[in-house]
BAPA-729532 format. One line per 5 residues: their letters; for each residue x, y, z of N, C-alpha, C. Coordinates in steps of 0.02 Angstrom, whole numbers. Layout:
BEGIN
A) X,Y,Z,X,Y,Z,X,Y,Z  ... .
//
This chain:
BEGIN
MNRIP) 48,-59,0,3,-1,-9,46,56,9  22,115,-40,52,165,-57,53,222,5  112,240,50,96,290,95,96,357,77  69,385,112,48,473,85,119,498,125  157,553,103,212,573,118,198,618,185 .
KALLA) 236,612,221,217,656,287,198,746,275  237,758,227,239,838,222,164,846,172  145,792,147,83,797,118,26,804,148  33,748,204,-28,730,256,-32,791,294  28,826,318,24,872,365,-24,931,318 .
TSYEA) 1,948,267,-28,986,229,-120,980,207  -127,920,210,-191,907,204,-238,909,265  -202,893,319,-234,909,400,-233,974,406  -192,1022,381,-186,1100,397,-238,1119,347  -246,1108,282,-310,1131,240,-383,1118,268 .
RARSQ) -386,1069,293,-453,1032,331,-453,1085,392  -422,1100,421,-420,1134,488,-448,1215,476  -412,1225,417,-415,1287,391,-489,1287,364  -510,1238,339,-562,1226,311,-626,1239,372  -618,1205,420,-666,1183,483,-654,1263,514 .
IRCCW) -599,1291,519,-599,1363,553,-645,1414,498  -643,1403,440,-669,1451,400,-762,1439,405  -765,1371,409,-853,1361,418,-867,1399,475  -825,1379,533,-846,1398,604,-852,1472,613  -802,1502,575,-797,1578,579,-867,1614,530 .
FAARS) -892,1584,476,-939,1595,443,-1014,1585,476  -1013,1523,512,-1063,1501,552,-1080,1565,608  -1022,1582,642,-1026,1638,691,-1057,1699,659  -1038,1715,609,-1044,1782,566,-1115,1778,550  -1150,1706,531,-1214,1700,515,-1244,1713,578 .
SQLAV) -1226,1688,640,-1260,1690,695,-1281,1757,724  -1217,1806,713,-1225,1870,736,-1269,1912,681  -1270,1889,630,-1310,1935,572,-1378,1922,584  -1402,1857,617,-1471,1840,629,-1488,1870,701  -1432,1862,743,-1457,1910,791,-1458,1989,781 .
CLIVC) -1425,2017,743,-1440,2070,730,-1520,2097,694  -1525,2057,653,-1598,2049,612,-1647,2042,668  -1642,2008,712,-1689,1985,761,-1699,2045,810  -1635,2083,836,-1654,2138,862,-1683,2197,832  -1664,2223,770,-1692,2256,729,-1762,2253,719 .
ALIAC) -1787,2195,709,-1846,2185,692,-1898,2205,761  -1862,2174,818,-1907,2191,890,-1917,2266,902  -1851,2293,880,-1861,2376,901,-1919,2406,842  -1899,2377,790,-1956,2413,729,-2022,2400,755  -2044,2332,785,-2104,2320,814,-2122,2363,869 .
AAVLR) -2069,2371,917,-2088,2422,963,-2090,2500,953  -2076,2505,898,-2087,2563,876,-2142,2573,845  -2172,2533,817,-2250,2534,780,-2303,2527,848  -2275,2469,893,-2347,2470,949,-2337,2547,994  -2281,2575,989,-2269,2641,1023,-2323,2702,991 .
AQEPG) -2296,2700,920,-2349,2745,868,-2425,2731,880  -2434,2667,897,-2522,2650,914,-2531,2664,972  -2494,2686,1016,-2527,2700,1092,-2562,2759,1080  -2613,2751,1115,-2658,2837,1115,-2603,2891,1142  -2617,2939,1136,-2581,3007,1171,-2498,3015,1148 .
TTIKV) -2480,2958,1099,-2416,2967,1068,-2403,3020,1015  -2344,3073,1045,-2342,3134,1009,-2282,3123,962  -2286,3124,899,-2253,3125,845,-2222,3195,816  -2153,3213,840,-2115,3271,826,-2108,3291,753  -2121,3352,729,-2105,3361,668,-2073,3424,673 .
DVKLV) -2028,3438,616,-1977,3494,620,-2009,3543,576  -2047,3609,620,-2076,3654,589,-2029,3699,592  -2025,3740,532,-1992,3790,519,-2016,3856,530  -1980,3910,542,-2028,3981,561,-2031,4014,497  -2093,4025,484,-2118,4071,420,-2107,4149,422 .
NVFVT) -2078,4177,396,-2067,4258,396,-2110,4273,344  -2159,4326,349,-2197,4357,316,-2190,4440,325  -2159,4464,271,-2146,4554,263,-2205,4569,243  -2231,4626,291,-2299,4657,261,-2277,4737,280  -2317,4763,217,-2323,4840,215,-2397,4871,223 .
VTDAR) -2408,4899,256,-2492,4934,254,-2476,4999,225  -2527,5011,178,-2530,5076,149,-2615,5110,167  -2621,5171,155,-2672,5200,181,-2720,5233,114  -2759,5271,125,-2811,5296,46,-2755,5324,-3  -2704,5357,27,-2673,5393,-12,-2613,5339,-44 .
GAPMA) -2603,5291,-27,-2553,5251,-31,-2487,5272,-5  -2480,5305,49,-2438,5324,99,-2427,5262,148  -2363,5242,177,-2376,5188,199,-2359,5196,282  -2403,5150,316,-2418,5171,412,-2371,5130,440  -2348,5168,492,-2288,5138,515,-2299,5145,592 .
NLQKE) -2367,5164,608,-2387,5141,691,-2429,5092,713  -2429,5042,673,-2472,4972,693,-2451,4926,739  -2478,4892,779,-2447,4864,823,-2471,4769,810  -2431,4732,847,-2446,4668,832,-2534,4656,831  -2562,4688,885,-2651,4658,890,-2677,4690,817 .
NFVLK) -2646,4736,787,-2669,4763,723,-2672,4705,667  -2644,4640,671,-2643,4610,625,-2683,4540,635  -2700,4520,582,-2719,4440,587,-2680,4403,531  -2649,4360,543,-2623,4321,486,-2644,4237,485  -2654,4226,418,-2692,4156,397,-2650,4129,358 .
EDGKE) -2641,4065,347,-2610,4033,305,-2670,3963,294  -2678,3960,227,-2731,3924,190,-2801,3937,232  -2809,3988,241,-2884,4009,258,-2875,4014,349  -2849,3966,388,-2825,3961,453,-2791,4001,484  -2822,4046,544,-2787,4097,589,-2717,4066,624 .
QKIAV) -2655,4103,616,-2595,4070,656,-2579,4123,704  -2537,4095,749,-2515,4136,804,-2464,4173,789  -2461,4226,790,-2401,4281,763,-2346,4264,823  -2296,4246,824,-2226,4221,863,-2168,4276,877  -2163,4316,814,-2129,4366,814,-2148,4432,783 .
FAKES) -2141,4484,800,-2165,4559,776,-2121,4613,786  -2104,4631,737,-2057,4693,724,-2072,4732,671  -2077,4808,710,-2079,4871,646,-2017,4886,621  -2015,4913,565,-1962,4934,527,-1911,4886,547  -1915,4829,517,-1843,4789,548,-1788,4801,522 .
ALPLS) -1745,4797,577,-1681,4799,564,-1625,4744,537  -1658,4705,508,-1637,4639,466,-1588,4683,404  -1538,4655,393,-1499,4683,338,-1536,4665,266  -1546,4723,223,-1578,4715,170,-1533,4704,93  -1551,4654,58,-1517,4659,-1,-1559,4641,-66 .
IVLAV) -1541,4698,-111,-1584,4725,-168,-1547,4707,-229  -1570,4670,-257,-1558,4668,-350,-1580,4725,-382  -1559,4770,-406,-1573,4818,-456,-1569,4806,-521  -1622,4797,-564,-1601,4758,-616,-1625,4822,-690  -1584,4832,-722,-1596,4884,-770,-1602,4866,-848 .
DTSLS) -1659,4873,-863,-1679,4841,-949,-1636,4881,-994  -1593,4852,-1031,-1539,4885,-1070,-1570,4866,-1144  -1632,4842,-1169,-1640,4816,-1232,-1662,4895,-1269  -1644,4872,-1340,-1651,4937,-1385,-1707,4981,-1378  -1771,4947,-1346,-1818,4976,-1340,-1834,5034,-1281 .
TRKDL) -1784,5036,-1254,-1769,5075,-1193,-1719,5122,-1196  -1672,5129,-1243,-1622,5171,-1276,-1610,5239,-1238  -1690,5270,-1270,-1682,5339,-1260,-1703,5369,-1190  -1719,5294,-1140,-1737,5339,-1064,-1667,5309,-1037  -1627,5268,-1058,-1584,5241,-1014,-1546,5291,-968 .
PLELA) -1533,5348,-995,-1489,5396,-954,-1525,5410,-893  -1589,5431,-897,-1633,5456,-852,-1654,5391,-811  -1658,5333,-821,-1675,5268,-783,-1609,5257,-719  -1559,5276,-773,-1480,5265,-725,-1468,5311,-666  -1479,5374,-690,-1480,5413,-642,-1539,5425,-573 .
SARKF) -1585,5402,-588,-1651,5398,-543,-1606,5326,-504  -1594,5288,-546,-1577,5221,-490,-1499,5245,-444  -1477,5275,-462,-1403,5299,-431,-1440,5343,-372  -1483,5393,-382,-1509,5420,-325,-1538,5369,-259  -1574,5315,-299,-1620,5259,-250,-1553,5243,-210 .
AHAIV) -1513,5226,-249,-1468,5182,-218,-1426,5216,-151  -1427,5296,-151,-1387,5320,-118,-1434,5337,-60  -1502,5343,-60,-1550,5349,-15,-1579,5270,26  -1565,5223,10,-1591,5164,32,-1531,5133,77  -1473,5111,48,-1420,5079,67,-1396,5095,126 .
RPQDG) -1378,5062,169,-1360,5064,241,-1295,5028,248  -1243,5037,293,-1184,4988,294,-1198,4924,299  -1267,4905,334,-1271,4825,343,-1310,4799,286  -1315,4842,228,-1358,4812,177,-1311,4797,112  -1339,4774,63,-1300,4747,-9,-1348,4765,-73 .
LAVYK) -1314,4786,-118,-1362,4813,-169,-1308,4787,-221  -1341,4751,-264,-1306,4719,-323,-1344,4747,-390  -1297,4768,-443,-1337,4795,-493,-1330,4748,-568  -1400,4727,-583,-1390,4690,-642,-1433,4740,-713  -1390,4713,-771,-1417,4732,-823,-1447,4680,-867 .
FSEVV) -1498,4696,-924,-1514,4641,-950,-1550,4659,-1025  -1539,4621,-1056,-1560,4615,-1125,-1560,4573,-1167  -1523,4528,-1205,-1531,4467,-1227,-1500,4441,-1178  -1454,4442,-1130,-1416,4411,-1080,-1421,4450,-1021  -1424,4409,-964,-1428,4452,-898,-1361,4450,-867 .
SQVVP) -1335,4512,-857,-1261,4522,-820,-1253,4552,-753  -1229,4529,-706,-1212,4562,-660,-1154,4622,-665  -1182,4683,-653,-1139,4737,-665,-1082,4731,-594  -1119,4749,-533,-1105,4759,-484,-1111,4703,-423  -1079,4673,-394,-1103,4617,-357,-1127,4654,-282 .
FTSDL) -1151,4613,-244,-1185,4629,-185,-1142,4679,-147  -1149,4729,-125,-1112,4787,-78,-1134,4835,-62  -1109,4879,-5,-1139,4939,11,-1102,4982,-7  -1044,4994,-51,-991,5036,-55,-1039,5083,-121  -1051,5136,-98,-1086,5178,-158,-1040,5202,-213 .
KMIDA) -966,5190,-184,-929,5229,-256,-928,5159,-306  -923,5115,-291,-920,5060,-328,-993,5040,-360  -1054,5059,-336,-1108,5043,-360,-1113,5107,-423  -1090,5172,-409,-1093,5224,-457,-1049,5209,-505  -1004,5193,-489,-939,5165,-564,-977,5107,-600 .
GIEKV) -1004,5067,-564,-1036,4998,-589,-1096,5030,-646  -1147,5080,-614,-1194,5104,-660,-1178,5155,-719  -1115,5176,-707,-1084,5218,-752,-1066,5177,-827  -1069,5114,-800,-1035,5053,-865,-1096,5042,-890  -1160,5024,-883,-1217,5006,-912,-1234,5043,-979 .
RNGAA) -1227,4992,-1019,-1243,5005,-1100,-1296,4977,-1118  -1326,4993,-1189,-1384,4969,-1213,-1360,4892,-1239  -1416,4866,-1237,-1409,4782,-1283,-1466,4771,-1342  -1501,4726,-1327,-1541,4709,-1400,-1612,4690,-1387  -1621,4629,-1351,-1676,4599,-1341,-1680,4608,-1277 .
TALYD) -1762,4574,-1244,-1755,4591,-1175,-1785,4518,-1141  -1719,4500,-1083,-1746,4445,-1042,-1750,4446,-992  -1821,4462,-979,-1856,4504,-915,-1863,4433,-865  -1886,4369,-887,-1886,4332,-832,-1828,4284,-798  -1785,4293,-872,-1725,4254,-848,-1686,4304,-775 .
TIYVG) -1695,4378,-797,-1673,4431,-744,-1689,4391,-669  -1773,4391,-677,-1792,4381,-601,-1791,4315,-575  -1755,4258,-631,-1741,4194,-598,-1684,4207,-567  -1630,4242,-608,-1559,4236,-579,-1547,4299,-529  -1594,4347,-529,-1592,4397,-470,-1605,4345,-401 .
SQALG) -1667,4299,-414,-1689,4267,-354,-1640,4206,-330  -1599,4181,-376,-1548,4151,-340,-1511,4157,-309  -1470,4220,-342,-1436,4271,-296,-1464,4299,-231  -1516,4313,-229,-1560,4327,-165,-1551,4265,-121  -1556,4217,-148,-1584,4144,-107,-1523,4118,-53 .
RRQGR) -1460,4158,-85,-1418,4136,-28,-1390,4191,18  -1436,4245,27,-1419,4292,79,-1477,4289,123  -1467,4332,168,-1485,4325,241,-1539,4395,245  -1583,4397,284,-1637,4468,294,-1679,4475,240  -1691,4539,232,-1748,4567,195,-1702,4549,126 .
KVIVV) -1761,4529,62,-1726,4528,-4,-1778,4557,-42  -1753,4615,-89,-1791,4644,-127,-1770,4629,-220  -1809,4636,-253,-1788,4645,-318,-1817,4717,-346  -1790,4761,-376,-1813,4819,-420,-1804,4809,-500  -1856,4810,-524,-1851,4805,-605,-1874,4872,-634 .
ITDGG) -1832,4880,-664,-1833,4955,-721,-1843,4910,-801  -1905,4924,-815,-1913,4899,-890,-1968,4925,-927  -1978,4898,-980,-2041,4928,-1013,-2088,4891,-1023  -2075,4828,-993,-2119,4774,-977,-2120,4716,-1037  -2082,4725,-1086,-2088,4662,-1135,-2032,4604,-1120 .
DTASQ) -2028,4550,-1153,-2009,4490,-1137,-1997,4451,-1196  -1928,4463,-1227,-1923,4431,-1287,-1873,4374,-1303  -1829,4372,-1248,-1775,4327,-1254,-1755,4267,-1198  -1814,4263,-1153,-1793,4224,-1103,-1802,4157,-1106  -1746,4118,-1060,-1750,4050,-1081,-1792,4012,-1010 .
VGYKD) -1826,4056,-965,-1870,4022,-930,-1926,4048,-929  -1997,4023,-905,-2046,4050,-928,-2075,4102,-854  -2141,4124,-860,-2162,4178,-801,-2169,4127,-742  -2195,4057,-740,-2210,4019,-698,-2143,4013,-648  -2101,3993,-697,-2021,3975,-640,-2006,4040,-632 .
ALRAA) -2008,4090,-654,-1970,4161,-637,-2002,4165,-575  -2067,4177,-569,-2127,4182,-497,-2109,4137,-450  -2092,4069,-456,-2071,4023,-409,-2016,4025,-382  -1976,4060,-422,-1890,4059,-392,-1899,4132,-336  -1936,4165,-366,-1946,4228,-335,-1973,4216,-267 .
QEAEA) -2031,4180,-265,-2065,4138,-207,-2018,4113,-160  -2001,4054,-184,-1936,4005,-155,-1891,4066,-114  -1865,4114,-131,-1808,4152,-114,-1832,4200,-68  -1900,4207,-63,-1936,4260,-22,-1916,4337,-51  -1915,4334,-107,-1902,4380,-122,-1963,4432,-150 .
IIYSI) -1955,4498,-117,-2002,4555,-149,-1992,4594,-197  -2034,4585,-261,-2031,4626,-322,-2040,4690,-317  -2030,4748,-346,-2064,4808,-367,-2032,4820,-428  -2094,4826,-471,-2076,4851,-554,-2085,4919,-550  -2050,4955,-602,-2054,5011,-630,-2053,5028,-689 .
IIVPI) -2111,5008,-730,-2132,5009,-793,-2124,5076,-832  -2075,5068,-869,-2055,5138,-918,-2125,5146,-978  -2153,5196,-981,-2215,5197,-1036,-2184,5283,-1067  -2133,5272,-1110,-2133,5351,-1143,-2205,5370,-1179  -2247,5335,-1215,-2311,5353,-1214,-2365,5301,-1206 .
EASAG) -2393,5343,-1156,-2443,5303,-1136,-2494,5264,-1184  -2514,5294,-1235,-2563,5262,-1286,-2528,5224,-1354  -2477,5210,-1326,-2421,5185,-1384,-2452,5123,-1400  -2465,5115,-1474,-2484,5048,-1501,-2429,4982,-1499  -2368,5013,-1461,-2317,4971,-1470,-2299,4928,-1408 .
RDTGG) -2349,4959,-1377,-2336,4929,-1288,-2352,4871,-1271  -2306,4830,-1242,-2312,4766,-1228,-2369,4756,-1152  -2412,4744,-1161,-2458,4745,-1113,-2480,4688,-1085  -2464,4632,-1113,-2454,4571,-1080,-2400,4559,-1038  -2345,4589,-1069,-2292,4598,-1034,-2289,4638,-957 .
EHALI) -2332,4704,-968,-2346,4747,-914,-2390,4710,-854  -2446,4675,-878,-2480,4636,-838,-2453,4576,-792  -2396,4540,-833,-2355,4485,-809,-2312,4513,-746  -2297,4586,-756,-2244,4602,-697,-2302,4622,-641  -2356,4673,-656,-2414,4676,-609,-2422,4626,-569 .
QISAD) -2438,4572,-595,-2457,4503,-569,-2395,4482,-503  -2336,4473,-533,-2283,4447,-513,-2268,4489,-443  -2271,4566,-459,-2258,4594,-402,-2311,4597,-345  -2364,4597,-368,-2422,4556,-315,-2414,4499,-278  -2395,4452,-322,-2390,4385,-283,-2335,4385,-245 .
TGGKY) -2284,4435,-254,-2220,4429,-208,-2225,4482,-146  -2279,4502,-131,-2287,4574,-78,-2266,4636,-98  -2245,4648,-165,-2223,4711,-191,-2277,4750,-216  -2260,4793,-260,-2301,4845,-296,-2273,4859,-374  -2318,4905,-412,-2294,4910,-468,-2291,4982,-486 .
YYATS) -2251,5024,-528,-2268,5095,-545,-2246,5104,-607  -2287,5158,-623,-2290,5171,-712,-2255,5253,-700  -2195,5253,-760,-2163,5310,-763,-2146,5341,-832  -2175,5405,-846,-2151,5425,-917,-2103,5481,-913  -2080,5496,-845,-2037,5558,-854,-1970,5540,-796 .
LGQLD) -1923,5583,-789,-1893,5579,-736,-1923,5596,-652  -1958,5633,-670,-1993,5653,-598,-2035,5588,-575  -2062,5564,-618,-2105,5504,-593,-2060,5430,-584  -2011,5436,-616,-1944,5388,-587,-1933,5408,-524  -1910,5460,-504,-1879,5485,-446,-1935,5461,-393 .
DAFQK) -2010,5474,-405,-2066,5472,-358,-2071,5404,-336  -2064,5352,-397,-2076,5274,-393,-2020,5256,-340  -1950,5276,-347,-1897,5243,-312,-1911,5267,-248  -1938,5327,-222,-1953,5361,-157,-2016,5321,-132  -2060,5301,-158,-2098,5266,-134,-2067,5200,-116 .
ISDEL) -2036,5169,-158,-2000,5095,-140,-1968,5111,-73  -1918,5162,-60,-1881,5160,6,-1927,5178,55  -1976,5215,54,-2030,5224,92,-2055,5166,139  -2067,5124,101,-2111,5069,99,-2048,5007,144  -1991,5014,107,-1940,4957,146,-1918,4981,214 .
RTQYL) -1930,5048,220,-1919,5078,289,-1979,5064,336  -2027,5054,329,-2092,5045,371,-2124,4975,355  -2091,4928,341,-2104,4862,340,-2124,4834,412  -2159,4768,411,-2189,4730,470,-2160,4681,463  -2119,4640,517,-2115,4569,507,-2163,4533,551 .
LAYYP) -2191,4494,524,-2238,4429,552,-2204,4367,546  -2188,4333,588,-2165,4272,589,-2201,4224,635  -2221,4154,598,-2253,4097,637,-2236,4046,622  -2243,3998,670,-2239,3927,665,-2309,3890,635  -2309,3861,585,-2380,3848,543,-2403,3786,590 .
SERYS) -2458,3799,607,-2507,3745,647,-2534,3684,592  -2583,3649,620,-2584,3583,584,-2622,3599,508  -2588,3572,471,-2616,3569,404,-2660,3529,368  -2693,3547,335,-2741,3500,319,-2756,3494,231  -2695,3530,203,-2705,3521,140,-2629,3473,112 .
DSEFR) -2630,3441,67,-2571,3413,45,-2524,3459,-7  -2557,3512,-17,-2514,3554,-88,-2466,3582,-50  -2412,3574,-111,-2349,3605,-87,-2343,3685,-66  -2398,3720,-100,-2393,3792,-82,-2439,3802,-32  -2427,3849,17,-2463,3869,76,-2488,3946,53 .
QLKVD) -2540,3956,42,-2581,4031,41,-2584,4071,90  -2554,4148,79,-2549,4181,146,-2598,4245,145  -2608,4265,202,-2653,4313,195,-2651,4353,256  -2643,4423,268,-2652,4465,313,-2692,4509,317  -2746,4502,369,-2787,4552,370,-2783,4628,410 .
LANPP) -2809,4655,434,-2805,4706,476,-2867,4708,539  -2862,4714,597,-2894,4705,647,-2886,4776,689  -2961,4793,688,-2955,4872,735,-2908,4927,705  -2897,4935,642,-2848,4976,615,-2866,5064,661  -2832,5098,651,-2838,5184,680,-2873,5215,627 .
AGGPF) -2903,5267,652,-2946,5310,604,-2902,5340,550  -2924,5346,487,-2900,5369,438,-2903,5318,374  -2932,5267,373,-2938,5216,320,-2968,5233,279  -2983,5187,210,-2969,5127,225,-2895,5109,204  -2873,5049,238,-2800,5032,240,-2793,4978,215 .
QSHCR) -2737,4969,165,-2722,4913,115,-2655,4873,138  -2657,4802,166,-2602,4766,169,-2570,4725,113  -2493,4719,112,-2472,4697,50,-2421,4641,82  -2441,4583,51,-2381,4537,69,-2388,4485,24  -2320,4421,35,-2318,4380,-28,-2375,4336,-21 .
AGYYT) -2412,4310,-89,-2472,4261,-100,-2455,4193,-48  -2405,4169,-38,-2391,4113,-12,-2311,4097,-13  -2300,4017,1,-2225,4007,3,-2237,3914,-16  -2183,3891,-34,-2174,3824,-60,-2145,3783,3  -2161,3719,19,-2145,3697,69,-2095,3657,51 .
RKGMF) -2078,3636,-8,-2015,3612,-34,-1972,3647,-97  -1917,3656,-111,-1900,3703,-165,-1909,3639,-235  -1918,3689,-291,-1931,3653,-349,-1873,3623,-379  -1870,3599,-437,-1796,3556,-482,-1797,3596,-522  -1764,3646,-526,-1755,3685,-584,-1676,3677,-612 .
//
């Protein structure tokens, strides 16, 4: 009978031993995995049972919602002497408890000043820029930031956010005419820039109201502004009020987007009216009220929550009108 060499036999024993060790190791790992699975299952069952118990509280992370409000009298002048008790704030028709109330908020102010430089505005551009410069000097404080954008067929940032008036003046001096008008692109781009900033956020648009070159539409521009919590003020330049070439559809879109974001619109046919529009915007921004609340229970699955601010027991001298954004989105859009 052939004898197996001792070296080979030892190797065989060693291989079998290693195999047995490996099997034991896998068995141990399997046992540990099984135990882990059982423990996880028990934890999950316990969580379900706790959730089914009466009186269980499920915690939800609810963020504070900020609502900036301006109130004007019958002459359009802003009211600056109202109290918390004068406001009734509603979300989707349900009254909310106001957790924060502040008058003439000291929060930093970020402004996108967007100037239409399309060919249709070439005659009025120097007046627009002169009036815009006055506005910047009147409104910007050291804690604020103003960015200048020009838009024609493309949107360009001329001056980044700054409180340096010399830098703003130098940037405004460089604005030149272009060709077409990308109005909605401007609102979209300006909203994205404001979305990264803190405090109050405003877009002031000077334009004749037409849009001929935008890549995004009205709805996307409006949603971008609402998600950024940007208030839009529109100054609509109308050289000839009865002009057959006016883009009244574009004007109406601007009027609506201003209303839906809590802003206003103004028509201007001269330098005096331009200055007056900027002065009214400045006055409103100095007399804003901040109402903030934690949303109560919601009954709608809609991602858009409607906001409404009414006045309770207003002082004499009315009627008064409140202005705030139309609502907010509970989740960001995919743009």
